[in-house]
Gaussian input, Z-matrix of N, CA and C with variables (Angstrom, degrees):
# hf/3-21g

backbone

0 1
 N
 C     1     B1
 C     2     B2     1     A1
 N     3     B3     2     A2     1     D1
 C     4     B4     3     A3     2     D2
 C     5     B5     4     A4     3     D3
 N     6     B6     5     A5     4     D4
 C     7     B7     6     A6     5     D5
 C     8     B8     7     A7     6     D6
 N     9     B9     8     A8     7     D7
 C    10    B10     9     A9     8     D8
 C    11    B11    10    A10     9     D9
 N    12    B12    11    A11    10    D10
 C    13    B13    12    A12    11    D11
 C    14    B14    13    A13    12    D12
 N    15    B15    14    A14    13    D13
 C    16    B16    15    A15    14    D14
 C    17    B17    16    A16    15    D15
 N    18    B18    17    A17    16    D16
 C    19    B19    18    A18    17    D17
 C    20    B20    19    A19    18    D18
 N    21    B21    20    A20    19    D19
 C    22    B22    21    A21    20    D20
 C    23    B23    22    A22    21    D21
 N    24    B24    23    A23    22    D22
 C    25    B25    24    A24    23    D23
 C    26    B26    25    A25    24    D24
 N    27    B27    26    A26    25    D25
 C    28    B28    27    A27    26    D26
 C    29    B29    28    A28    27    D27
 N    30    B30    29    A29    28    D28
 C    31    B31    30    A30    29    D29
 C    32    B32    31    A31    30    D30
 N    33    B33    32    A32    31    D31
 C    34    B34    33    A33    32    D32
 C    35    B35    34    A34    33    D33
 N    36    B36    35    A35    34    D34
 C    37    B37    36    A36    35    D35
 C    38    B38    37    A37    36    D36
 N    39    B39    38    A38    37    D37
 C    40    B40    39    A39    38    D38
 C    41    B41    40    A40    39    D39
 N    42    B42    41    A41    40    D40
 C    43    B43    42    A42    41    D41
 C    44    B44    43    A43    42    D42
 N    45    B45    44    A44    43    D43
 C    46    B46    45    A45    44    D44
 C    47    B47    46    A46    45    D45
 N    48    B48    47    A47    46    D46
 C    49    B49    48    A48    47    D47
 C    50    B50    49    A49    48    D48
 N    51    B51    50    A50    49    D49
 C    52    B52    51    A51    50    D50
 C    53    B53    52    A52    51    D51
 N    54    B54    53    A53    52    D52
 C    55    B55    54    A54    53    D53
 C    56    B56    55    A55    54    D54
 N    57    B57    56    A56    55    D55
 C    58    B58    57    A57    56    D56
 C    59    B59    58    A58    57    D57
 N    60    B60    59    A59    58    D58
 C    61    B61    60    A60    59    D59
 C    62    B62    61    A61    60    D60
 N    63    B63    62    A62    61    D61
 C    64    B64    63    A63    62    D62
 C    65    B65    64    A64    63    D63
 N    66    B66    65    A65    64    D64
 C    67    B67    66    A66    65    D65
 C    68    B68    67    A67    66    D66
 N    69    B69    68    A68    67    D67
 C    70    B70    69    A69    68    D68
 C    71    B71    70    A70    69    D69
 N    72    B72    71    A71    70    D70
 C    73    B73    72    A72    71    D71
 C    74    B74    73    A73    72    D72
 N    75    B75    74    A74    73    D73
 C    76    B76    75    A75    74    D74
 C    77    B77    76    A76    75    D75
 N    78    B78    77    A77    76    D76
 C    79    B79    78    A78    77    D77
 C    80    B80    79    A79    78    D78
 N    81    B81    80    A80    79    D79
 C    82    B82    81    A81    80    D80
 C    83    B83    82    A82    81    D81
 N    84    B84    83    A83    82    D82
 C    85    B85    84    A84    83    D83
 C    86    B86    85    A85    84    D84
 N    87    B87    86    A86    85    D85
 C    88    B88    87    A87    86    D86
 C    89    B89    88    A88    87    D87
 N    90    B90    89    A89    88    D88
 C    91    B91    90    A90    89    D89
 C    92    B92    91    A91    90    D90
 N    93    B93    92    A92    91    D91
 C    94    B94    93    A93    92    D92
 C    95    B95    94    A94    93    D93
 N    96    B96    95    A95    94    D94
 C    97    B97    96    A96    95    D95
 C    98    B98    97    A97    96    D96
 N    99    B99    98    A98    97    D97
 C   100   B100    99    A99    98    D98
 C   101   B101   100   A100    99    D99
 N   102   B102   101   A101   100   D100
 C   103   B103   102   A102   101   D101
 C   104   B104   103   A103   102   D102
 N   105   B105   104   A104   103   D103
 C   106   B106   105   A105   104   D104
 C   107   B107   106   A106   105   D105
 N   108   B108   107   A107   106   D106
 C   109   B109   108   A108   107   D107
 C   110   B110   109   A109   108   D108
 N   111   B111   110   A110   109   D109
 C   112   B112   111   A111   110   D110
 C   113   B113   112   A112   111   D111
 N   114   B114   113   A113   112   D112
 C   115   B115   114   A114   113   D113
 C   116   B116   115   A115   114   D114
 N   117   B117   116   A116   115   D115
 C   118   B118   117   A117   116   D116
 C   119   B119   118   A118   117   D117
 N   120   B120   119   A119   118   D118
 C   121   B121   120   A120   119   D119
 C   122   B122   121   A121   120   D120
 N   123   B123   122   A122   121   D121
 C   124   B124   123   A123   122   D122
 C   125   B125   124   A124   123   D123
 N   126   B126   125   A125   124   D124
 C   127   B127   126   A126   125   D125
 C   128   B128   127   A127   126   D126
 N   129   B129   128   A128   127   D127
 C   130   B130   129   A129   128   D128
 C   131   B131   130   A130   129   D129
 N   132   B132   131   A131   130   D130
 C   133   B133   132   A132   131   D131
 C   134   B134   133   A133   132   D132
 N   135   B135   134   A134   133   D133
 C   136   B136   135   A135   134   D134
 C   137   B137   136   A136   135   D135
 N   138   B138   137   A137   136   D136
 C   139   B139   138   A138   137   D137
 C   140   B140   139   A139   138   D138
 N   141   B141   140   A140   139   D139
 C   142   B142   141   A141   140   D140
 C   143   B143   142   A142   141   D141
 N   144   B144   143   A143   142   D142
 C   145   B145   144   A144   143   D143
 C   146   B146   145   A145   144   D144
 N   147   B147   146   A146   145   D145
 C   148   B148   147   A147   146   D146
 C   149   B149   148   A148   147   D147
 N   150   B150   149   A149   148   D148
 C   151   B151   150   A150   149   D149
 C   152   B152   151   A151   150   D150
 N   153   B153   152   A152   151   D151
 C   154   B154   153   A153   152   D152
 C   155   B155   154   A154   153   D153
 N   156   B156   155   A155   154   D154
 C   157   B157   156   A156   155   D155
 C   158   B158   157   A157   156   D156
 N   159   B159   158   A158   157   D157
 C   160   B160   159   A159   158   D158
 C   161   B161   160   A160   159   D159
 N   162   B162   161   A161   160   D160
 C   163   B163   162   A162   161   D161
 C   164   B164   163   A163   162   D162
 N   165   B165   164   A164   163   D163
 C   166   B166   165   A165   164   D164
 C   167   B167   166   A166   165   D165
 N   168   B168   167   A167   166   D166
 C   169   B169   168   A168   167   D167
 C   170   B170   169   A169   168   D168
 N   171   B171   170   A170   169   D169
 C   172   B172   171   A171   170   D170
 C   173   B173   172   A172   171   D171
 N   174   B174   173   A173   172   D172
 C   175   B175   174   A174   173   D173
 C   176   B176   175   A175   174   D174
 N   177   B177   176   A176   175   D175
 C   178   B178   177   A177   176   D176
 C   179   B179   178   A178   177   D177
 N   180   B180   179   A179   178   D178
 C   181   B181   180   A180   179   D179
 C   182   B182   181   A181   180   D180
 N   183   B183   182   A182   181   D181
 C   184   B184   183   A183   182   D182
 C   185   B185   184   A184   183   D183
 N   186   B186   185   A185   184   D184
 C   187   B187   186   A186   185   D185
 C   188   B188   187   A187   186   D186
 N   189   B189   188   A188   187   D187
 C   190   B190   189   A189   188   D188
 C   191   B191   190   A190   189   D189
 N   192   B192   191   A191   190   D190
 C   193   B193   192   A192   191   D191
 C   194   B194   193   A193   192   D192
 N   195   B195   194   A194   193   D193
 C   196   B196   195   A195   194   D194
 C   197   B197   196   A196   195   D195
 N   198   B198   197   A197   196   D196
 C   199   B199   198   A198   197   D197
 C   200   B200   199   A199   198   D198
 N   201   B201   200   A200   199   D199
 C   202   B202   201   A201   200   D200
 C   203   B203   202   A202   201   D201
 N   204   B204   203   A203   202   D202
 C   205   B205   204   A204   203   D203
 C   206   B206   205   A205   204   D204
 N   207   B207   206   A206   205   D205
 C   208   B208   207   A207   206   D206
 C   209   B209   208   A208   207   D207
 N   210   B210   209   A209   208   D208
 C   211   B211   210   A210   209   D209
 C   212   B212   211   A211   210   D210
 N   213   B213   212   A212   211   D211
 C   214   B214   213   A213   212   D212
 C   215   B215   214   A214   213   D213
 N   216   B216   215   A215   214   D214
 C   217   B217   216   A216   215   D215
 C   218   B218   217   A217   216   D216
 N   219   B219   218   A218   217   D217
 C   220   B220   219   A219   218   D218
 C   221   B221   220   A220   219   D219
 N   222   B222   221   A221   220   D220
 C   223   B223   222   A222   221   D221
 C   224   B224   223   A223   222   D222
 N   225   B225   224   A224   223   D223
 C   226   B226   225   A225   224   D224
 C   227   B227   226   A226   225   D225
 N   228   B228   227   A227   226   D226
 C   229   B229   228   A228   227   D227
 C   230   B230   229   A229   228   D228
 N   231   B231   230   A230   229   D229
 C   232   B232   231   A231   230   D230
 C   233   B233   232   A232   231   D231
 N   234   B234   233   A233   232   D232
 C   235   B235   234   A234   233   D233
 C   236   B236   235   A235   234   D234
 N   237   B237   236   A236   235   D235
 C   238   B238   237   A237   236   D236
 C   239   B239   238   A238   237   D237
 N   240   B240   239   A239   238   D238
 C   241   B241   240   A240   239   D239
 C   242   B242   241   A241   240   D240
 N   243   B243   242   A242   241   D241
 C   244   B244   243   A243   242   D242
 C   245   B245   244   A244   243   D243
 N   246   B246   245   A245   244   D244
 C   247   B247   246   A246   245   D245
 C   248   B248   247   A247   246   D246
 N   249   B249   248   A248   247   D247
 C   250   B250   249   A249   248   D248
 C   251   B251   250   A250   249   D249
 N   252   B252   251   A251   250   D250
 C   253   B253   252   A252   251   D251
 C   254   B254   253   A253   252   D252
 N   255   B255   254   A254   253   D253
 C   256   B256   255   A255   254   D254
 C   257   B257   256   A256   255   D255
 N   258   B258   257   A257   256   D256
 C   259   B259   258   A258   257   D257
 C   260   B260   259   A259   258   D258
 N   261   B261   260   A260   259   D259
 C   262   B262   261   A261   260   D260
 C   263   B263   262   A262   261   D261
 N   264   B264   263   A263   262   D262
 C   265   B265   264   A264   263   D263
 C   266   B266   265   A265   264   D264
 N   267   B267   266   A266   265   D265
 C   268   B268   267   A267   266   D266
 C   269   B269   268   A268   267   D267
 N   270   B270   269   A269   268   D268
 C   271   B271   270   A270   269   D269
 C   272   B272   271   A271   270   D270
 N   273   B273   272   A272   271   D271
 C   274   B274   273   A273   272   D272
 C   275   B275   274   A274   273   D273
 N   276   B276   275   A275   274   D274
 C   277   B277   276   A276   275   D275
 C   278   B278   277   A277   276   D276
 N   279   B279   278   A278   277   D277
 C   280   B280   279   A279   278   D278
 C   281   B281   280   A280   279   D279
 N   282   B282   281   A281   280   D280
 C   283   B283   282   A282   281   D281
 C   284   B284   283   A283   282   D282
 N   285   B285   284   A284   283   D283
 C   286   B286   285   A285   284   D284
 C   287   B287   286   A286   285   D285
 N   288   B288   287   A287   286   D286
 C   289   B289   288   A288   287   D287
 C   290   B290   289   A289   288   D288
 N   291   B291   290   A290   289   D289
 C   292   B292   291   A291   290   D290
 C   293   B293   292   A292   291   D291
 N   294   B294   293   A293   292   D292
 C   295   B295   294   A294   293   D293
 C   296   B296   295   A295   294   D294
 N   297   B297   296   A296   295   D295
 C   298   B298   297   A297   296   D296
 C   299   B299   298   A298   297   D297
 N   300   B300   299   A299   298   D298
 C   301   B301   300   A300   299   D299
 C   302   B302   301   A301   300   D300
 N   303   B303   302   A302   301   D301
 C   304   B304   303   A303   302   D302
 C   305   B305   304   A304   303   D303
 N   306   B306   305   A305   304   D304
 C   307   B307   306   A306   305   D305
 C   308   B308   307   A307   306   D306
 N   309   B309   308   A308   307   D307
 C   310   B310   309   A309   308   D308
 C   311   B311   310   A310   309   D309
 N   312   B312   311   A311   310   D310
 C   313   B313   312   A312   311   D311
 C   314   B314   313   A313   312   D312
 N   315   B315   314   A314   313   D313
 C   316   B316   315   A315   314   D314
 C   317   B317   316   A316   315   D315
 N   318   B318   317   A317   316   D316
 C   319   B319   318   A318   317   D317
 C   320   B320   319   A319   318   D318
 N   321   B321   320   A320   319   D319
 C   322   B322   321   A321   320   D320
 C   323   B323   322   A322   321   D321
 N   324   B324   323   A323   322   D322
 C   325   B325   324   A324   323   D323
 C   326   B326   325   A325   324   D324
 N   327   B327   326   A326   325   D325
 C   328   B328   327   A327   326   D326
 C   329   B329   328   A328   327   D327
 N   330   B330   329   A329   328   D328
 C   331   B331   330   A330   329   D329
 C   332   B332   331   A331   330   D330
 N   333   B333   332   A332   331   D331
 C   334   B334   333   A333   332   D332
 C   335   B335   334   A334   333   D333
 N   336   B336   335   A335   334   D334
 C   337   B337   336   A336   335   D335
 C   338   B338   337   A337   336   D336
 N   339   B339   338   A338   337   D337
 C   340   B340   339   A339   338   D338
 C   341   B341   340   A340   339   D339

   B1=1.4426
   B2=1.5279
   B3=1.3490
   B4=1.4583
   B5=1.5183
   B6=1.3229
   B7=1.4589
   B8=1.5202
   B9=1.3285
   B10=1.4630
   B11=1.5200
   B12=1.3360
   B13=1.4592
   B14=1.5186
   B15=1.3178
   B16=1.4592
   B17=1.5124
   B18=1.3320
   B19=1.4634
   B20=1.5219
   B21=1.3321
   B22=1.4640
   B23=1.5226
   B24=1.3204
   B25=1.4618
   B26=1.5307
   B27=1.3480
   B28=1.4596
   B29=1.5248
   B30=1.3171
   B31=1.4629
   B32=1.5329
   B33=1.3344
   B34=1.4662
   B35=1.5236
   B36=1.3278
   B37=1.4513
   B38=1.5211
   B39=1.3355
   B40=1.4695
   B41=1.5325
   B42=1.3191
   B43=1.4588
   B44=1.5398
   B45=1.3334
   B46=1.4662
   B47=1.5231
   B48=1.3442
   B49=1.4630
   B50=1.5304
   B51=1.3250
   B52=1.4607
   B53=1.5309
   B54=1.3233
   B55=1.4593
   B56=1.5291
   B57=1.3307
   B58=1.4632
   B59=1.5182
   B60=1.3353
   B61=1.4637
   B62=1.5253
   B63=1.3195
   B64=1.4591
   B65=1.5236
   B66=1.3300
   B67=1.4708
   B68=1.5228
   B69=1.3150
   B70=1.4608
   B71=1.5261
   B72=1.3100
   B73=1.4672
   B74=1.5209
   B75=1.3078
   B76=1.4632
   B77=1.5196
   B78=1.3298
   B79=1.4624
   B80=1.5201
   B81=1.3316
   B82=1.4638
   B83=1.5318
   B84=1.3206
   B85=1.4650
   B86=1.5245
   B87=1.3029
   B88=1.4720
   B89=1.5267
   B90=1.3204
   B91=1.4629
   B92=1.5265
   B93=1.3226
   B94=1.4623
   B95=1.5282
   B96=1.3320
   B97=1.4734
   B98=1.5336
   B99=1.3154
   B100=1.4582
   B101=1.5135
   B102=1.3498
   B103=1.4595
   B104=1.5202
   B105=1.3456
   B106=1.4593
   B107=1.5253
   B108=1.3421
   B109=1.4634
   B110=1.5228
   B111=1.3319
   B112=1.4607
   B113=1.5279
   B114=1.3383
   B115=1.4637
   B116=1.5212
   B117=1.3252
   B118=1.4609
   B119=1.5170
   B120=1.3175
   B121=1.4588
   B122=1.5247
   B123=1.3200
   B124=1.4676
   B125=1.5137
   B126=1.3277
   B127=1.4516
   B128=1.5165
   B129=1.3178
   B130=1.4612
   B131=1.5302
   B132=1.3215
   B133=1.4622
   B134=1.5217
   B135=1.3201
   B136=1.4553
   B137=1.5251
   B138=1.3091
   B139=1.4577
   B140=1.5262
   B141=1.3335
   B142=1.4652
   B143=1.5238
   B144=1.3316
   B145=1.4629
   B146=1.5343
   B147=1.3358
   B148=1.4642
   B149=1.5176
   B150=1.3080
   B151=1.4584
   B152=1.5223
   B153=1.3230
   B154=1.4649
   B155=1.5136
   B156=1.3329
   B157=1.4593
   B158=1.5215
   B159=1.3303
   B160=1.4595
   B161=1.5209
   B162=1.3162
   B163=1.4646
   B164=1.5240
   B165=1.3215
   B166=1.4581
   B167=1.5189
   B168=1.3149
   B169=1.4588
   B170=1.5278
   B171=1.3302
   B172=1.4627
   B173=1.5124
   B174=1.3277
   B175=1.4660
   B176=1.5195
   B177=1.3323
   B178=1.4631
   B179=1.5281
   B180=1.3229
   B181=1.4606
   B182=1.5269
   B183=1.3174
   B184=1.4685
   B185=1.5332
   B186=1.3355
   B187=1.4633
   B188=1.5200
   B189=1.3387
   B190=1.4601
   B191=1.5282
   B192=1.3162
   B193=1.4642
   B194=1.5255
   B195=1.3260
   B196=1.4696
   B197=1.5283
   B198=1.3353
   B199=1.4618
   B200=1.5254
   B201=1.3411
   B202=1.4669
   B203=1.5245
   B204=1.3220
   B205=1.4617
   B206=1.5320
   B207=1.3234
   B208=1.4624
   B209=1.5269
   B210=1.3273
   B211=1.4641
   B212=1.5224
   B213=1.3356
   B214=1.4645
   B215=1.5223
   B216=1.3276
   B217=1.4689
   B218=1.5266
   B219=1.3270
   B220=1.4675
   B221=1.5203
   B222=1.3221
   B223=1.4565
   B224=1.5221
   B225=1.3209
   B226=1.4638
   B227=1.5221
   B228=1.3356
   B229=1.4596
   B230=1.5268
   B231=1.3151
   B232=1.4681
   B233=1.5249
   B234=1.3248
   B235=1.4571
   B236=1.5101
   B237=1.3082
   B238=1.4685
   B239=1.5261
   B240=1.3172
   B241=1.4639
   B242=1.5105
   B243=1.3310
   B244=1.4599
   B245=1.5270
   B246=1.3055
   B247=1.4649
   B248=1.5253
   B249=1.3135
   B250=1.4717
   B251=1.5271
   B252=1.3166
   B253=1.4495
   B254=1.5183
   B255=1.3211
   B256=1.4518
   B257=1.5311
   B258=1.3312
   B259=1.4633
   B260=1.5214
   B261=1.3256
   B262=1.4563
   B263=1.5239
   B264=1.3137
   B265=1.4565
   B266=1.5213
   B267=1.3160
   B268=1.4529
   B269=1.5223
   B270=1.3509
   B271=1.4680
   B272=1.5331
   B273=1.3178
   B274=1.4626
   B275=1.5212
   B276=1.3462
   B277=1.4566
   B278=1.5243
   B279=1.3350
   B280=1.4593
   B281=1.5236
   B282=1.3252
   B283=1.4643
   B284=1.5206
   B285=1.3303
   B286=1.4554
   B287=1.5208
   B288=1.3343
   B289=1.4599
   B290=1.5150
   B291=1.3164
   B292=1.4607
   B293=1.5245
   B294=1.3062
   B295=1.4595
   B296=1.5307
   B297=1.3404
   B298=1.4491
   B299=1.5166
   B300=1.3268
   B301=1.4520
   B302=1.5179
   B303=1.3178
   B304=1.4610
   B305=1.5150
   B306=1.3162
   B307=1.4546
   B308=1.5168
   B309=1.3432
   B310=1.4511
   B311=1.5287
   B312=1.3167
   B313=1.4638
   B314=1.5229
   B315=1.3510
   B316=1.4683
   B317=1.5356
   B318=1.3267
   B319=1.4720
   B320=1.5252
   B321=1.3108
   B322=1.4680
   B323=1.5221
   B324=1.3052
   B325=1.4678
   B326=1.5218
   B327=1.3147
   B328=1.4561
   B329=1.5272
   B330=1.2990
   B331=1.4608
   B332=1.5186
   B333=1.3291
   B334=1.4471
   B335=1.5113
   B336=1.3476
   B337=1.4478
   B338=1.5189
   B339=1.2922
   B340=1.4767
   B341=1.5057
   A1=108.47
   A2=115.60
   A3=121.80
   A4=107.98
   A5=116.36
   A6=121.75
   A7=108.70
   A8=115.49
   A9=121.90
   A10=107.95
   A11=115.38
   A12=120.13
   A13=110.11
   A14=115.68
   A15=122.27
   A16=107.02
   A17=115.61
   A18=121.16
   A19=107.89
   A20=115.60
   A21=122.07
   A22=109.14
   A23=117.02
   A24=121.72
   A25=106.04
   A26=115.66
   A27=121.85
   A28=109.68
   A29=115.00
   A30=122.14
   A31=109.41
   A32=116.04
   A33=121.35
   A34=108.87
   A35=115.39
   A36=121.60
   A37=113.92
   A38=117.87
   A39=121.76
   A40=112.62
   A41=116.73
   A42=121.14
   A43=112.29
   A44=116.96
   A45=119.83
   A46=110.98
   A47=117.13
   A48=121.06
   A49=110.41
   A50=116.04
   A51=120.80
   A52=111.13
   A53=116.66
   A54=120.08
   A55=111.50
   A56=117.27
   A57=121.16
   A58=111.15
   A59=117.35
   A60=120.58
   A61=109.90
   A62=117.27
   A63=121.12
   A64=111.96
   A65=116.84
   A66=119.64
   A67=112.43
   A68=117.29
   A69=120.65
   A70=113.92
   A71=118.25
   A72=119.71
   A73=110.93
   A74=114.69
   A75=120.86
   A76=106.88
   A77=117.23
   A78=121.20
   A79=112.64
   A80=117.34
   A81=123.28
   A82=112.97
   A83=117.66
   A84=120.51
   A85=113.09
   A86=117.71
   A87=120.94
   A88=112.74
   A89=116.99
   A90=120.66
   A91=113.83
   A92=117.18
   A93=120.75
   A94=110.22
   A95=117.93
   A96=120.17
   A97=111.30
   A98=116.00
   A99=121.26
   A100=114.66
   A101=118.23
   A102=121.17
   A103=109.45
   A104=117.40
   A105=122.01
   A106=110.75
   A107=117.91
   A108=120.05
   A109=111.57
   A110=114.82
   A111=122.71
   A112=109.16
   A113=115.21
   A114=121.98
   A115=108.74
   A116=116.85
   A117=121.15
   A118=105.84
   A119=116.56
   A120=122.65
   A121=110.79
   A122=115.90
   A123=121.03
   A124=107.52
   A125=115.83
   A126=121.15
   A127=112.75
   A128=114.91
   A129=120.25
   A130=112.97
   A131=113.75
   A132=121.65
   A133=108.34
   A134=115.80
   A135=121.60
   A136=107.05
   A137=117.28
   A138=120.62
   A139=113.32
   A140=117.65
   A141=120.71
   A142=115.14
   A143=117.56
   A144=118.44
   A145=112.13
   A146=113.06
   A147=121.70
   A148=107.04
   A149=117.00
   A150=121.52
   A151=109.83
   A152=116.36
   A153=123.53
   A154=107.47
   A155=116.52
   A156=121.16
   A157=108.75
   A158=115.55
   A159=119.70
   A160=106.06
   A161=116.65
   A162=122.71
   A163=106.91
   A164=116.54
   A165=121.08
   A166=109.43
   A167=116.52
   A168=121.74
   A169=108.71
   A170=114.63
   A171=122.59
   A172=109.79
   A173=116.60
   A174=121.80
   A175=110.24
   A176=116.34
   A177=121.66
   A178=108.94
   A179=115.67
   A180=120.19
   A181=111.73
   A182=117.57
   A183=120.58
   A184=111.12
   A185=117.58
   A186=120.70
   A187=110.76
   A188=116.90
   A189=120.74
   A190=110.88
   A191=117.11
   A192=121.29
   A193=110.39
   A194=117.35
   A195=120.74
   A196=110.34
   A197=117.26
   A198=120.48
   A199=110.93
   A200=117.67
   A201=120.26
   A202=112.23
   A203=117.24
   A204=121.37
   A205=112.19
   A206=117.03
   A207=121.53
   A208=112.93
   A209=115.36
   A210=121.07
   A211=110.37
   A212=117.67
   A213=121.44
   A214=110.51
   A215=117.56
   A216=122.23
   A217=110.04
   A218=116.55
   A219=121.11
   A220=110.74
   A221=117.31
   A222=121.33
   A223=111.35
   A224=117.58
   A225=121.41
   A226=112.08
   A227=117.14
   A228=121.32
   A229=113.35
   A230=117.57
   A231=121.87
   A232=112.84
   A233=118.82
   A234=121.60
   A235=114.32
   A236=118.80
   A237=121.50
   A238=112.60
   A239=118.02
   A240=121.10
   A241=113.91
   A242=117.77
   A243=121.88
   A244=112.30
   A245=118.25
   A246=121.97
   A247=112.19
   A248=117.69
   A249=120.96
   A250=110.64
   A251=115.70
   A252=121.29
   A253=113.68
   A254=116.73
   A255=121.27
   A256=111.57
   A257=116.03
   A258=122.12
   A259=112.50
   A260=115.92
   A261=122.30
   A262=104.55
   A263=117.23
   A264=121.70
   A265=112.01
   A266=115.07
   A267=122.64
   A268=109.92
   A269=117.44
   A270=119.05
   A271=109.90
   A272=116.04
   A273=121.58
   A274=108.29
   A275=116.85
   A276=121.90
   A277=111.19
   A278=114.92
   A279=122.25
   A280=107.57
   A281=117.20
   A282=121.70
   A283=110.29
   A284=116.05
   A285=120.99
   A286=110.85
   A287=116.78
   A288=122.22
   A289=107.11
   A290=116.63
   A291=120.39
   A292=109.81
   A293=115.87
   A294=120.81
   A295=111.85
   A296=116.50
   A297=120.85
   A298=108.55
   A299=117.11
   A300=121.37
   A301=109.29
   A302=117.32
   A303=123.04
   A304=108.27
   A305=116.03
   A306=121.80
   A307=109.47
   A308=117.55
   A309=119.54
   A310=110.98
   A311=117.61
   A312=121.91
   A313=111.74
   A314=118.13
   A315=120.04
   A316=112.61
   A317=117.87
   A318=121.05
   A319=110.38
   A320=115.60
   A321=118.41
   A322=108.13
   A323=116.97
   A324=120.36
   A325=110.36
   A326=115.09
   A327=122.87
   A328=108.59
   A329=116.20
   A330=120.75
   A331=107.12
   A332=117.13
   A333=121.47
   A334=110.03
   A335=115.78
   A336=120.19
   A337=109.67
   A338=116.99
   A339=120.45
   A340=110.84
   D1=142.84
   D2=177.60
   D3=-131.09
   D4=134.11
   D5=178.15
   D6=-113.39
   D7=124.83
   D8=178.02
   D9=-111.03
   D10=127.09
   D11=-179.35
   D12=-129.68
   D13=142.80
   D14=169.80
   D15=-123.32
   D16=133.00
   D17=176.69
   D18=-101.45
   D19=134.48
   D20=-178.68
   D21=-123.76
   D22=129.96
   D23=172.05
   D24=-97.89
   D25=111.88
   D26=-174.81
   D27=-104.84
   D28=129.85
   D29=-179.00
   D30=-54.56
   D31=134.83
   D32=178.05
   D33=-53.53
   D34=134.88
   D35=-179.50
   D36=92.89
   D37=-10.85
   D38=-179.76
   D39=-107.73
   D40=8.96
   D41=-176.92
   D42=-59.71
   D43=-45.48
   D44=-179.74
   D45=-63.30
   D46=-39.07
   D47=177.52
   D48=-61.52
   D49=-44.33
   D50=179.59
   D51=-61.68
   D52=-46.52
   D53=178.96
   D54=-62.29
   D55=-38.23
   D56=178.62
   D57=-63.42
   D58=-40.54
   D59=177.33
   D60=-56.77
   D61=-45.67
   D62=-178.10
   D63=-70.53
   D64=-37.82
   D65=-178.53
   D66=-69.74
   D67=-29.60
   D68=-173.64
   D69=-100.53
   D70=-5.29
   D71=-179.17
   D72=-80.90
   D73=151.36
   D74=176.35
   D75=-94.01
   D76=93.25
   D77=-174.14
   D78=-71.74
   D79=-25.69
   D80=-178.74
   D81=63.55
   D82=12.59
   D83=-177.42
   D84=-68.15
   D85=-34.60
   D86=-173.61
   D87=-57.49
   D88=-27.12
   D89=-177.74
   D90=-99.44
   D91=3.87
   D92=-176.22
   D93=-86.47
   D94=126.67
   D95=178.20
   D96=-59.02
   D97=132.48
   D98=177.55
   D99=91.34
   D100=-9.38
   D101=177.79
   D102=-72.47
   D103=134.84
   D104=179.95
   D105=-110.30
   D106=-57.27
   D107=179.42
   D108=-163.66
   D109=163.43
   D110=-178.13
   D111=-133.61
   D112=143.93
   D113=172.83
   D114=-138.30
   D115=139.17
   D116=168.01
   D117=-105.16
   D118=121.54
   D119=-174.03
   D120=-109.35
   D121=133.76
   D122=175.20
   D123=-103.05
   D124=124.13
   D125=-175.73
   D126=-106.19
   D127=-154.16
   D128=-175.40
   D129=-69.86
   D130=153.39
   D131=173.98
   D132=-103.04
   D133=137.51
   D134=172.03
   D135=-122.70
   D136=-176.16
   D137=-174.14
   D138=-57.10
   D139=-39.31
   D140=-172.43
   D141=-101.40
   D142=-18.42
   D143=-173.77
   D144=-160.61
   D145=170.25
   D146=171.91
   D147=-116.32
   D148=135.10
   D149=-179.82
   D150=-88.03
   D151=131.33
   D152=172.68
   D153=-123.58
   D154=157.77
   D155=173.48
   D156=-141.23
   D157=135.41
   D158=167.77
   D159=-91.43
   D160=136.39
   D161=-172.75
   D162=-131.71
   D163=108.72
   D164=-176.72
   D165=-119.23
   D166=132.86
   D167=178.73
   D168=-106.94
   D169=133.51
   D170=-177.86
   D171=-124.65
   D172=155.97
   D173=176.49
   D174=-56.59
   D175=-42.82
   D176=178.48
   D177=-160.76
   D178=171.99
   D179=-177.69
   D180=-63.86
   D181=-34.34
   D182=-179.90
   D183=-61.44
   D184=-38.74
   D185=178.04
   D186=-64.17
   D187=-41.66
   D188=177.90
   D189=-62.88
   D190=-48.13
   D191=-179.07
   D192=-61.17
   D193=-41.76
   D194=178.54
   D195=-60.49
   D196=-40.46
   D197=178.53
   D198=-62.94
   D199=-41.67
   D200=-177.85
   D201=-65.37
   D202=-17.43
   D203=179.51
   D204=-102.30
   D205=3.94
   D206=-173.58
   D207=-91.71
   D208=163.28
   D209=173.67
   D210=-64.41
   D211=-34.15
   D212=178.62
   D213=-59.62
   D214=-40.34
   D215=178.10
   D216=-63.47
   D217=-47.40
   D218=-179.82
   D219=-60.11
   D220=-43.28
   D221=-179.12
   D222=-68.02
   D223=-39.24
   D224=-179.46
   D225=-66.90
   D226=-27.96
   D227=-178.11
   D228=-103.15
   D229=8.33
   D230=-175.86
   D231=-61.05
   D232=-33.64
   D233=-177.15
   D234=-93.03
   D235=15.43
   D236=-175.40
   D237=-59.17
   D238=-31.60
   D239=-179.28
   D240=-68.61
   D241=-16.78
   D242=-178.38
   D243=-75.62
   D244=-3.36
   D245=-176.35
   D246=-103.14
   D247=17.40
   D248=-179.51
   D249=-56.52
   D250=143.34
   D251=-179.77
   D252=83.38
   D253=-2.24
   D254=-178.81
   D255=-95.46
   D256=-28.75
   D257=-173.30
   D258=-101.54
   D259=149.71
   D260=164.94
   D261=-106.76
   D262=106.49
   D263=-178.00
   D264=77.42
   D265=-175.71
   D266=179.69
   D267=-88.82
   D268=154.12
   D269=173.40
   D270=-58.97
   D271=148.07
   D272=178.85
   D273=-107.99
   D274=115.59
   D275=-179.10
   D276=-84.09
   D277=141.12
   D278=172.95
   D279=-138.31
   D280=128.43
   D281=178.02
   D282=-118.86
   D283=138.29
   D284=-175.73
   D285=-133.47
   D286=133.03
   D287=169.93
   D288=-93.25
   D289=127.43
   D290=179.52
   D291=-71.67
   D292=133.80
   D293=177.63
   D294=-114.16
   D295=-13.31
   D296=-179.75
   D297=-157.50
   D298=147.64
   D299=178.21
   D300=-144.52
   D301=134.76
   D302=174.45
   D303=-118.41
   D304=139.80
   D305=-179.48
   D306=-126.92
   D307=156.15
   D308=174.00
   D309=-61.87
   D310=156.79
   D311=-175.80
   D312=-59.35
   D313=-29.78
   D314=-176.60
   D315=-90.16
   D316=2.59
   D317=179.85
   D318=-92.19
   D319=151.90
   D320=175.76
   D321=-71.31
   D322=147.48
   D323=-177.12
   D324=-78.75
   D325=153.42
   D326=177.93
   D327=-124.92
   D328=135.65
   D329=176.72
   D330=-100.23
   D331=127.77
   D332=179.42
   D333=-85.93
   D334=141.97
   D335=174.85
   D336=-66.41
   D337=135.38
   D338=-179.06
   D339=-78.22

């Protein structure tokens, strides 16, 4: 399993605009091989901004990398320039390879790729 996250510092007062961009975009993720799930997370607010994170789970890092090189990725990010004035700085990417996973007793088990 591979988790890809981007952290966004969103200018105070533009949070609803940012969420609308994500809700209305055609991410094309559902049809991408290796895609597992996506979450948009709203974090803490400070004086100048609100922190958000996109959190995407992939079967493995190779599936994520393949998506970043695909036409679906280019199309999903085509409107990125329309969000000017919403961000403080550039998004900060973080990628993680899962090394351990715990599930509730009633959940089906998952085997992580070594």
